C-alpha positions in Angstrom: -78.9 39.3 -43.9 -75.6 41.3 -44.4 -73.8 42.7 -41.3 -73.9 46.5 -41.0 -70.5 48.1 -40.6 -69.8 49.9 -37.3 -69.6 53.7 -37.7 -66.0 55.0 -37.6 -66.7 57.3 -34.6 -68.2 54.5 -32.5 -65.3 52.3 -33.4 -62.7 54.9 -32.2 -64.6 55.3 -29.0 -64.5 51.6 -28.3 -60.7 51.5 -28.9 -60.2 54.5 -26.6 -62.3 52.7 -23.9 -60.2 49.5 -24.2 -56.9 51.5 -24.0 -58.1 53.0 -20.8 -58.4 49.6 -19.2 -54.9 48.4 -20.1 -52.8 48.1 -16.9 -49.4 49.7 -16.7 -46.5 47.3 -17.4 -44.7 45.9 -14.3 -41.7 47.6 -13.0 -38.9 47.5 -15.6 -35.4 46.7 -14.6 -32.3 48.0 -16.3 -30.7 44.6 -15.8 -31.5 41.2 -14.1 -30.1 40.7 -10.6 -27.2 38.3 -10.3 -27.6 35.1 -8.1 -24.7 36.4 -5.9 -26.6 39.7 -5.1 -29.8 37.8 -4.3 -28.0 35.4 -2.0 -26.9 38.3 0.2 -30.6 38.9 1.1 -31.9 35.4 1.2 -34.1 34.5 4.2 -34.4 31.0 5.5 -37.8 29.4 5.2 -39.5 28.6 8.5 -38.7 25.1 9.7 -41.6 22.5 9.3 -41.9 21.3 12.9 -45.2 19.5 12.8 -44.7 15.9 13.7 -47.0 14.6 11.0 -46.6 16.8 7.9 -46.1 15.5 4.4 -43.9 18.4 3.4 -41.1 18.6 2.2 -41.3 15.8 -0.4 -38.5 13.5 -1.5 -38.4 10.5 -3.8 -35.7 8.3 -2.3 -35.8 4.5 -2.7 -34.2 2.4 0.0 -35.8 -0.9 -0.9 -35.5 -1.5 -4.7 -37.4 -4.7 -4.5 -40.6 -2.8 -3.5 -40.3 -0.6 -6.6 -40.0 -3.7 -8.8 -43.2 -5.1 -7.3 -44.9 -1.8 -7.7 -43.9 -1.5 -11.4 -45.4 -5.0 -12.0 -48.6 -4.0 -10.2 -49.4 -0.9 -12.4 -51.9 -2.9 -14.5 -53.7 -5.5 -12.3 -55.0 -7.2 -15.4 -58.7 -7.3 -14.5 -61.7 -5.2 -13.8 -64.7 -6.0 -11.6 -67.1 -4.7 -14.3 -65.6 -7.0 -16.8 -66.3 -10.2 -14.8 -69.0 -12.5 -16.4 -71.8 -11.2 -14.2 -74.3 -12.1 -17.0 -73.7 -15.8 -16.2 -74.9 -15.4 -12.6 -78.2 -17.3 -12.6 -80.0 -15.5 -9.7 -83.4 -16.7 -10.9 -82.2 -20.3 -10.6 -81.6 -19.8 -6.8 -84.1 -19.9 -4.0 -84.6 -16.7 -2.1 -82.8 -18.1 0.9 -79.8 -19.1 -1.2 -79.6 -15.6 -2.5 -79.7 -14.2 1.1 -77.1 -16.7 2.2 -74.5 -15.9 -0.6 -75.2 -12.1 -0.2 -74.6 -12.6 3.5 -71.2 -14.1 3.0 -70.2 -11.2 0.7 -71.4 -8.8 3.4 -69.3 -10.6 5.9 -66.3 -10.3 3.6 -67.1 -6.6 3.2 -66.3 -6.0 6.8 -62.7 -6.8 5.9 -62.3 -6.3 2.1 -64.6 -3.4 1.5 -63.0 -1.4 4.4 -59.6 -2.0 2.6 -59.5 1.1 0.5 -60.0 3.4 3.5 -57.7 1.4 5.7 -54.8 1.3 3.2 -55.4 4.9 2.1 -55.0 6.0 5.7 -51.8 4.0 5.9 -50.6 5.7 2.6 -51.3 9.2 4.0 -49.4 8.2 7.2 -46.5 7.0 5.1 -46.3 10.5 3.6 -46.6 12.1 7.0 -43.7 10.2 8.5 -41.6 10.5 5.3 -41.3 6.9 4.4 -39.4 6.1 1.2 -41.1 6.6 -2.1 -41.3 2.8 -2.7 -43.5 2.3 0.4 -45.8 5.1 -0.5 -46.3 3.7 -4.0 -46.9 0.2 -2.6 -49.7 1.6 -0.4 -51.2 3.4 -3.4 -51.1 0.2 -5.4 -52.8 -1.9 -2.7 -55.4 0.8 -2.1 -56.3 0.6 -5.9 -56.5 -3.2 -5.6 -58.7 -3.0 -2.6 -61.1 -0.7 -4.4 -61.6 -3.4 -7.0 -62.3 -5.9 -4.2 -64.8 -3.6 -2.6 -66.5 -3.2 -6.0 -66.8 -7.0 -6.3 -68.5 -7.2 -2.8 -71.0 -4.5 -3.8 -71.8 -6.0 -7.2 -72.3 -9.5 -5.8 -74.5 -8.3 -2.9 -76.7 -6.1 -5.1 -77.1 -8.8 -7.8 -78.5 -11.2 -5.2 -80.3 -8.7 -2.9 -81.0 -5.4 -4.7 -80.3 -2.4 -2.4 -78.4 -4.8 -0.1 -76.9 -5.4 2.3 -79.3 -3.4 4.5 -81.4 -1.3 2.2 -84.1 -3.9 1.6 -86.7 -5.9 3.6 -86.0 -9.7 3.7 -89.1 -11.8 3.2 -88.0 -15.1 4.9 -86.9 -16.0 8.4 -83.4 -16.9 7.2 -83.2 -13.5 5.4 -84.2 -11.7 8.6 -81.5 -13.6 10.5 -78.9 -12.6 7.8 -79.9 -9.0 8.1 -79.5 -9.0 11.9 -76.1 -10.6 11.6 -74.9 -8.1 9.1 -75.9 -5.2 11.4 -73.8 -6.9 14.2 -70.9 -7.4 11.8 -70.9 -3.7 10.8 -71.1 -2.7 14.5 -67.9 -4.6 15.1 -66.3 -3.3 11.9 -66.9 0.3 13.1 -65.2 -0.7 16.4 -62.2 -2.0 14.4 -62.0 1.2 12.4 -61.9 3.3 15.6 -59.1 1.2 16.9 -57.2 1.3 13.7 -57.3 5.1 13.5 -55.7 5.3 16.9 -53.1 2.6 16.2 -51.9 3.7 12.8 -50.2 6.8 14.3 -49.1 4.9 17.4 -46.8 2.3 15.8 -43.8 2.7 13.6 -44.1 1.4 10.0 -42.3 -2.0 10.6 -44.9 -2.9 13.2 -47.7 -1.9 10.9 -46.2 -4.0 8.1 -45.9 -7.0 10.3 -49.6 -6.7 11.1 -50.4 -6.2 7.4 -48.4 -9.4 6.7 -50.7 -11.4 8.9 -53.7 -10.1 7.0 -52.2 -10.9 3.6 -51.3 -14.4 4.6 -54.9 -14.8 5.8 -56.5 -13.4 2.7 -54.3 -15.4 0.3 -55.4 -18.5 2.1 -59.1 -17.6 2.0 -59.4 -16.6 -1.7 -57.4 -19.7 -2.8 -59.8 -22.0 -1.0 -62.8 -20.1 -2.2 -61.5 -20.3 -5.8 -61.0 -24.0 -5.5 -64.4 -24.7 -3.9 -66.9 -22.5 -5.7 -68.9 -23.7 -8.6 -70.4 -20.4 -9.6 -68.3 -19.1 -12.6 -68.4 -15.3 -11.9 -67.4 -15.8 -8.3 -64.7 -18.3 -9.2 -63.2 -15.8 -11.6 -63.4 -13.0 -8.9 -61.7 -15.2 -6.3 -58.9 -16.0 -8.8 -58.2 -12.3 -9.5 -58.5 -11.2 -5.9 -56.3 -14.0 -4.8 -53.6 -12.9 -7.3 -53.8 -9.3 -5.9 -53.4 -10.6 -2.4 -50.4 -12.6 -3.3 -48.8 -9.4 -4.6 -49.6 -7.6 -1.4 -48.0 -10.4 0.5 -44.9 -9.9 -1.6 -44.8 -6.2 -0.6 -44.9 -7.0 3.1 -42.3 -9.8 2.8 -39.9 -7.6 0.8 -40.0 -4.8 3.4 -40.0 -7.0 6.5 -36.8 -8.9 5.3 -35.2 -5.5 5.5 -36.6 -4.3 8.9 -37.0 -7.4 11.0 -33.3 -7.9 11.7 -33.1 -4.2 12.9 -36.1 -4.4 15.3 -35.6 -3.7 19.0 -36.7 -6.3 21.6 -39.6 -4.1 22.5 -40.8 -3.9 18.9 -40.5 -7.7 18.5 -42.8 -8.0 21.6 -45.3 -5.6 20.0 -45.3 -7.7 16.8 -46.1 -10.8 18.8 -49.1 -8.9 20.4 -50.3 -7.7 17.0 -50.2 -11.2 15.6 -52.5 -12.3 18.3 -54.7 -9.3 17.6 -54.7 -10.1 13.9 -55.8 -13.7 14.6 -58.7 -12.5 16.7 -59.9 -10.0 14.2 -59.4 -12.0 11.0 -60.9 -15.2 12.5 -64.2 -13.4 11.8 -63.8 -14.4 8.2 -61.2 -17.2 8.2 -62.7 -19.2 11.0 -65.3 -18.1 13.5 -65.2 -14.8 15.6 -63.6 -15.2 19.0 -65.2 -13.5 21.9 -62.0 -11.4 22.8 -62.9 -8.7 20.2 -66.2 -9.6 18.6 -69.4 -8.4 20.4 -72.1 -10.7 19.1 -75.5 -12.0 20.3 -76.2 -15.7 21.1 -78.1 -16.1 17.8 -75.2 -14.9 15.7 -73.2 -18.1 15.2 -76.2 -20.5 14.8 -77.6 -18.2 12.2 -74.3 -17.9 10.4 -73.9 -21.7 10.2 -77.4 -22.0 8.8 -76.6 -19.4 6.1 -73.3 -21.1 5.3 -75.0 -24.4 4.7 -77.6 -22.7 2.5 -74.9 -21.0 0.4 -73.0 -24.4 -0.1 -76.3 -25.8 -1.3 -76.2 -23.3 -4.1 -72.7 -24.2 -5.2 -70.9 -21.3 -3.2 -67.7 -22.7 -1.9 -67.7 -21.9 1.8 -65.5 -24.4 3.5 -66.7 -26.5 6.5 -65.6 -25.2 9.9 -63.1 -28.1 10.3 -61.5 -27.3 6.9 -61.4 -23.6 7.7 -59.6 -24.4 11.0 -57.1 -26.6 9.1 -56.5 -23.8 6.5 -56.1 -21.1 9.1 -53.6 -23.3 11.0 -51.6 -23.9 7.8 -51.4 -20.2 7.1 -50.4 -19.3 10.6 -47.6 -21.9 10.7 -46.4 -20.5 7.4 -46.1 -17.1 8.9 -44.5 -18.5 12.1 -41.7 -20.0 10.0 -41.1 -16.6 8.3 -40.7 -14.4 11.5 -39.3 -16.7 14.1 -35.8 -16.8 12.6 -35.7 -13.0 13.2 -36.3 -13.5 16.9 -40.0 -12.7 16.8 -41.9 -14.9 19.3 -45.1 -16.3 17.9 -48.3 -16.0 20.1 -50.2 -18.9 21.3 -53.4 -19.6 19.3 -55.2 -22.3 21.2 -58.3 -21.9 19.0 -56.4 -23.7 16.2 -53.9 -25.7 18.3 -50.8 -23.5 17.8 -48.4 -23.2 20.7 -46.6 -20.0 21.6 -46.4 -17.0 23.9 -49.4 -16.0 25.9 -50.0 -12.3 25.2 -52.5 -9.6 26.1 -55.0 -8.2 23.6 -55.9 -4.5 23.3 -58.9 -3.8 21.2 -58.1 -0.1 21.1 -54.8 -0.6 19.2 -55.8 -3.2 16.6 -54.1 -2.7 13.2 -54.5 -5.9 11.1 -55.5 -5.4 7.5 -57.1 -7.9 5.2 
């Protein structure tokens, strides 16, 4: 149907209506002001006096090695969704084997799945205290990696126990024990998070990085051993990739600490010693068995965990024996000891794994280790 032309009078009325809505042009100047004239009337901006404020920005780099590592980390080279999940033969496992492997991933999630929030908090704090650009970028890179690790935890748990780790009803006695243990693990994880939030603003960045270093040494040790011991292909591939990420995180920490350790005060060195002890206590929850100094657990917890570990091994999931875990943990700790002692940092006594050193106090309200 052909369009009907608008009558001339109606068209003129619409144009007049539009013209009435046009705003006047802004003030016109005969000439642009000169910079010299403007400078005569410049007012200083208010000073930013907040202790923790991320403005003003700058992009200085004081540790070039950190920027090199960051550049190499831009593409981690893997994605959790691209792992061969289709090869996971859930139907070939017993119900208790599924509960047991899902339980281990839930245990890991206390450490690894809290990683994105923990490192993101550290990244924000690095902005607030105006750390160099390289440190902020490193924290961003690690936060991205930890998100991948969290995703692996979630996918593994839900492949084995849909709606896990707590949103389902277990149907066996071992499954019920696993569920109870997970509830206790998350209770303790929440306590760690509260302590970390207080501590991250309490300590200077070199102290935080020394605590992070302890966690990265621990995680590199764990994922290497799990990669070597696990027979389940998708999990083996996951451990290989996560272990590579953790090795890169370890490089971040080492590169920075080589710069700051020689400049530390005696008081800061003593604090590092205490934080190493705190790191051992917290991280033993996954690397060994949880010590009583931090972990609030019922009498049934460890016997149930040992039963679950044995059931997971039965299915080809490579959880090391307690004795082997102790040996690995000790090897990792001694490795760290050789790194820091030349800088005058005393190492804490860790009698649980037969490591001699300084006896230090533990404060659960200022715990900062990161896995």
